[in-house]
N, C-alpha and C positions, 0 to 999 in steps of 0.2 A: 451269201454276202454278210460282211460284219456289222456288229452294232454300230461301230464309228461311221460306217458307209452310209447306213440308214439315216444315221443322224445328220450327216453332212447333205444328204439328199432332200431330207425333211426340210432344213434350214434353207436349203437352194429356193424349194417351192415358197417358202414364206416370203423369202426375197424377190422371188418373181412376182408374186402378189402385189408387194409393196411398189414394186417398179412399174406395174401396171397403173396403179392409184396415181403413182408420180406424173406418168405420161400423159393422164387425163386431169391434171390440174388439182389432185387431192393428196399430193405428198405433204405430210405433216399436218393435214387437215384435221379437225376433230372429229370427222365423219370415216376416215380411213380406218381407223381402230374397229369401227362396226362392220365395215366391209372386209378387212381382212379376217377378223375371227369367225364371222359368219360363213364366209365363204370356204376357209379351212375347216370349219366344223360341217359343212353341208358335204365336201369331199371325204373327211373320215367317216361319216355315218354312212354314205353311200358305198364306200369301200367295206365299211364293217357288215354291212348286209350281204353284200356280195360274196365276201367270205365265209360267213357263216351259212349261207346257201349251198356253197360249194363244199363245205364240211358236211352237210347233210345228204347232198345229192353227187355220188361220184361223176355222173354223166355231165353234169354243169362244170364240174372241176377240170374233167378232161377236155371239153369242147374247146376247139382254137378260137371260136367266137362266141364268148360268153352271151352275148344280146340275142344273137341268132337262136342259140341253143334254149335260151329262156322263151322266145316267142313261142315255141312248142308246147309248152305248158299251159293247161287252161287255167283257168282264174280260179276254179275250185281246187286243183292240184297245188297252184301256187299258194292258195290260202292255208292248204294243210301243212305246206313247208316252212311256212311264216310262222305258224303256230307253235312249231317245235323249237322256234328261235329263241334265246333268252330275252328277258325284258330289257338288259343292257343295252338291246340292239335296237335303233330304231326301225321302224317299219317304213320301207320306201316303196310306194307303188311303182310298177313297171314305166309307166309314162314319166315319172318322175326322177328315174336314174340318170346319171351324168351322162351315159352312153346314149341315151334318147335325146338329151339335151344338145349333145354335141351334133347330133344327126340333124338337128333344126336350126344350126348356127346361121345359115345363110338366108333364112326366111324373114320377110318383111315383119318389122316391130319385133325382133328377136328379143329386146329388153323386155317387154310384155311376158314373152314366153318365159324368160329367165327368172322374173320375180315371181310369176305365177307358180311356176315349179317348186320354188323354196317356200312360199307361203304355203302350198297344199302339202310340204313334207310336215312343217311346223304344225299345221291343223290335225293332221292325222296322227301327230304324235304328242298332241297338247295335254294329255291327262298325265302322262309320265316324265315329260321333257320340259314342262313348264316351271318358270319360278313363281312363287305366290307373293303379292305384295300384302303388306298389312292389311290394307281394305278389302283383300279377297281377289283381286283382280290377277288374272294369269298372264305373265311375261312369257311369250312363246318364242322358239327357237330362232325364227327368221322374220324378217320384214322385207319390204319393197327395197331393194339396194339402187335400183338404176336412178330413183329420185336424186341421189346426192351427185349426179354428174348433169351439168348443164346442157351440153351438146355431147353430140356422137354417141348416145346412149347404147344403141344397137352393137356397135364398135367395142365399146368398153367391155360390155358384158360377153362379148364373143371372145376379147382377149384374156378374159379371166378364166372362162371354161377352156381355151386353148392350153393354158397353163396348168389346168388341173388334170387333163385327160394324158398329159405326158408324164405322169408320176401315179405309183400305186401304193396305198398304205398296207395293202394286204399281207407284206410280208413282215410287219412291225407288231401285228397284234399279239404276238408271243412275248414281245419285249415287257421288261419289267420297270418298277416305279422310277428308278433314276433315270433311264431313258427318258420317259415322258416328262419328268420334272425339269429336264434338260432342254425340251423341246417346247415346254410350256413357258419357261422363263425367256427361252428367245422370241417366242411370239410375242410376248407382251413387254419387252424390254422397252420399246420406244414409247409405250403409253402408260409405263409405269410412275405416272406423276398425278398429282391431285387435281390439276386443271380446273381450280375452283370448286371443287366438289368437298363435301363434308369431311371426308377421312382421308388424311394424308399419305397414308402408305398402303400401297395394294400388295407389296411384296416384301416379306420378311427376309433378311438374309438366311441362305440354306444352313450356315453354320450354326445360327441360333435355333432354326427349326428342328434340325437335327438333334441337338443337345436337349432342347425341351422334350423331344419324343423319347429319346433314349433314357431320359432319367425319370420319366414318368412311367412307361411300360417296362417293368423289370421282371414280370411274370409272363413267361411264354405260353401259360395256359389259359390267358384270357379268353373269353368266348361270350359272345351275344351282349356286348356293352355299347353304351351310348357315348357319343363324343360331341363336344358343343363349342363354338366360338361365338360368342357375342358381339364381336366386332370383326368378321371375318375376311374382308378383305377379298382377296384372290383365292384364299383357302390353303396358301402353303402350309399352315401350321396344321390344319387338319389332314392335309394329304398326308405329310409326315408321320402324324401320330397314327392314321388309319393303315399306313403301310407297316408300321411297328407292331401293331396289333394283329394286322392281317384284314385286308379289304373285307372279305367275307364273315369276318368275326364281329364286325362293328356297324353301327348307323350313325350317320353325320346329321347334325343340326346345326343351323346357323341363323344369324341375323345380322343385317348390315344396312345402314341407311342409304348407302349409294347404289345406284342403280348399275353402275359400270362394274362395281365391284361384285356384284350378284352375277352379272353376266359373264364375268371372269370365273367366278366359282364354279359355275354350271359346266362351263369347258373344262376345265381342271377335273370336274368329277366324272366327267364322260371320257375323257382321256384315261382316268385312273380306275375304271370299271366299277365306279360308284353310283351309278344311274338310279339305283334304288333309294338313295338319299337325295334326290333333286327335289322330291315332293317337301322336304324339311328345311330347304333354304328359302328364308324369307327376307323379303326388301323392307325393311322399316327400323322405326327408332328404338332401338333395345332399351335405352334408359328412360323414355317417357313411356313406351307400349310394348314391353317385352310379350313376345307373341306366344312362345311355348309355355303351354300352362296344362296343369293336371285336371281331370273332371272336376275336382272339387273348387277350382279357380284360383289354387294356389300355384306359384312358379314351379314348372317342371324341374326335376332333379337329373342330374347327369353324372355318369361315373368317371369321365375326362372331360377336363375343360382346358382350353389353350386360348391364348389371347395375347395380341399386340395391339391393345386399345391407343386411340389417339390420346396423346398426354394432354394438350390444351386445345379448348374448343369453345366458343361463346354459345353458351346454352342458357342465355338470360332470358330468353323469350319463353321457355318452358320451366324455368327454375321453380316459379311459385307453383306449378302444378304438381311439382314431385314432393311437394310438403303436404302429403296426405296422409290419413291414419293406415292406408295400406301399404305404405313405403316406410313407416316407422321402425319395422323390423328389418328390412331389406336394407336401407340406409341408416344402419344403427350408429354410425360415428359421424353423422351429419353430411349435409349438402354444402358445397362451396359456395360461399355469397359472392354476389355480383360486384365487381370492383366499379368504382368511378370511371376509371379509364382502363384501356386496354381489355375489354370484355374477352376477347380472343385467347387470353392468357388463363382462361378458367381452367382448372385442376380437373377435367372431366375423368381421367383415368381413376381419380378415388372413387368414384361411382361404379365403375366397371369392376374395381376390385372387390367393392362390397357386394355388388350383384352376382359376381362370381362365386365368393363366400357362402352366398345366400342359395346358390343353385347347384350344390354338390350333393351327393347322395351321402349315407351314413359314412360310407367308405370311399369317398370320392378323392379324387386327386386333381391338382391344377398346377399349369404353368403360365405365369403372366408377365409379360415384358413391362419393367416399370423404369422411370427416371431414378438413377442411383441415389438421388437426394431423398427419395421416400425412404430408403432404408435406415437413416439416422436422423431424420428431422424431430426435433425434440418438444414439439408441440403441435397443435392442431389436429385434423382430421388424420393425418398420416399416422401419427404417434398412437391414436385412438384405435386404428386398425391393426397396428402392430401388437399393441397391447391385447385385443381380442384374441388374433392369432395365436398368442402364448397362452393366454388365459384358458382358451378352448382347445388347446393342445392339438392344432390342425396345421402346424408349420414342418416343412420337410427341410428347407434350406434356402439359400440364396448362393447364385453364381453372379457377381461383379464382372462384365464383360470389358474388354478393351475400349478406350475411347474410339469413336468413328467406325464402330462396327457396321453401323448403318451410313452410308456414303451422304445420304440426304439430310441428315441432322447432327449436329455437334452436340448434342445432349448425350452424357454417359448414361448407359442402360445397366440393368440388372436384371436376372430372371429370378422370380420369386416363385418358390415352388411350395404347395399345400399338399398335405395329406391329412384327412382326417383320421386315418388310423395309426398316424405316427405318435405314440405317445412317449416316446422315449428320446434318443437325442438328435439334435440337428446339425447339418453340416452347412457351414460357411465358406464359399471358395473365392478366393480373389484371383481373377484371371486377367487382371486389368494390365498386367505386363506381358501377356502374351501376343503373338501375332506378328505380322509383317505389314508395313504402312505401303500402300500403292497407291497411285493416281488413277482417280475414275472420272473421266470429263474433268470439270473444273474443281471437283471435290477430291480429298482425300480419304482413303477408306483403309480399314484394317483388315486383314485376311487371316484367318486362323488354317494353319495345316492341318491334315487329317490325324496327324499324330497328336496336335494341340487340343483338337477337338476330342479325341479319344482320351486324352489325359484329363480333361475336365470330367467327362462322363464317367470313367473309372473310379476318381478321387470321390465324386459325388456318392455313386451307387454303391461303394464299398466302405463310405464314411470314414476315409482315411484322413488322418492329421499329416499335413506336410508342411515343413518349415516355410515361413513367410508365403505360403501357398492356400492352404486349407486348414480349418479348425474345426473340430467337434465339440459341441456345448450343449449343456442341459437348457431346459427351459428357465431353470432358477438361475443359472449362469446369465442368460437374457435378461431377465429380470432386474439382476443386481448391475447390468451395463445399461440400465435406462432404456432397456426393450431395443437397443442398437442391433442392426443385423449386419454390421460391416466386418468381415472378416479380420480386417486390420485392427480392430479396437480390442481383438483377442489374444493376437499373436504376443509371444513372450518377447521381452525386451533382453536381448542377451548381451552380458558383459564378459568380456573374455580376460582371464587371468594369466599372468606370465610368471612362472617361478623366477627369481634372479637371487644371486649372491650378495653378500653383505659388501664386497668390493664394486661389485657392479651397481649396487644402489647408491653408494659413496660417490662415484663417478658420475652418475646421472644427475645427483644432487649439486654437486660441484658444477657440473656444466650448466644446470638451471640457473645457478647463483651467478655466474660468470655472465651469463646472457642478460639476465636482469640489470648486473650492474652497469653492463654496456648501454642497455637503454636507459638507465637511469641518468647516466652520463650525458646521454644524447639529448634527452630532455631538458638537463639544467642548461645545456648550451644553448638549445633552441628557446627557452624561456629568456635567456639573458639577451640574446640576439632581438627577439620579439620587443624587449622594454627599450633597448637602445634605438630600435626603429621607431618607436612610438615617442621617444624623446625628441628625435630629431625633425619631428612632423612640427611646422610652423603655420600660423595663419597669413594666409596670401593677402 
């Protein structure tokens, strides 16, 4: 079966699960998200465990009825097999397998059996698969899901199980990153909204994520490195950079204030074989209480940092708490003041940029999505940050993206690239004229072609100057331009000269004189007409 067929079947399963929710009054309900993502994940983990057992035990792989074959194994034999399975695979006790759940679907109070199964799986895998909150609480994989349905709970859970058994994930575990990226995007597309939460974006457009990763990871020999996102959302940026480095060559770290985004990130890590990093996923407030720290209490430093932070957010409740000695170095350029009105317009992204600068290793690199206004602002915290980037020689470049690259916001964005090892030239790219505009719901969105994405990546990585597209400048050049990081301010203004003969010059001048005389004559006539009209006016 082809990758496209696998993708179509997997999307059909997601649609089937959504259909069940809709039939039981949960369509577009806030709890639908929890049910769909948890049931999908249970199925994925179940099939992954079965797949791994079959890889280890040929008799199980050959068996016509896997479940009956498994029942012949003693508890000790099964324990020995399970110990050989990688930690990326959840442990599923035989009683919690989907096939056993399916066998019990006609029992009374099946909803309780369904809930107990999922909660049991979560409990058995609590150490590796739980997300940690800032306060030390563990957010487990699954919860009781039948509570979200008012009536017919047994029938609801039975309907979900019946959708799951007609599909197998076993053939897709050899698929690569792009497959799982497409599935993940499809899975969360209906839930990719803020819905009153703190951070507005759960999903960064794939083009932006791809460009950020490709411009950061230029060395194919990178190994044993750390990657961090202080406002991780659903983890799109982290997944892209982990894939660029190699999932087995890096460890992921993140923090995000949103419980929903932490749940999405965990799902993303599981799909992309990055289970070893789940323990580093923290649900909490990065700006107020950064979690990842060294033994001496200083902030942990990372080799690669990616971030699409919230641009505007009301943090007036804890702004005063940020004014501490401990934060003086971290927020060196300052902390935005609380405005008299529109507190939700406070520029919190300025704190994220400073936090990221403070969290890089000596040779660390970062890519941050910022509002394009940041790269040219002539005063305030924005300019102080740019000055520090130039004076500290830790700037790699900027790519100004087309408008509406994010369908959910009209704000023009740029990608700010940092590189603490870049002491030489900086590349500035103006990609604002690239892309094709398309409609996405009620919004207009700009989509980059693969060739356009590659054009940006190649020009940036090769530090290539192209007319009206990119420019390569020194730190001194930037200082001379008042620390502006806009490519357009460095482009040459070109004046084209054309050689003409004396006769051609005389003819041109005669033409201009004739045209001017005509205009002067018309002006004189018009002036006389206006004066006559004014004289004819009388008081009524």
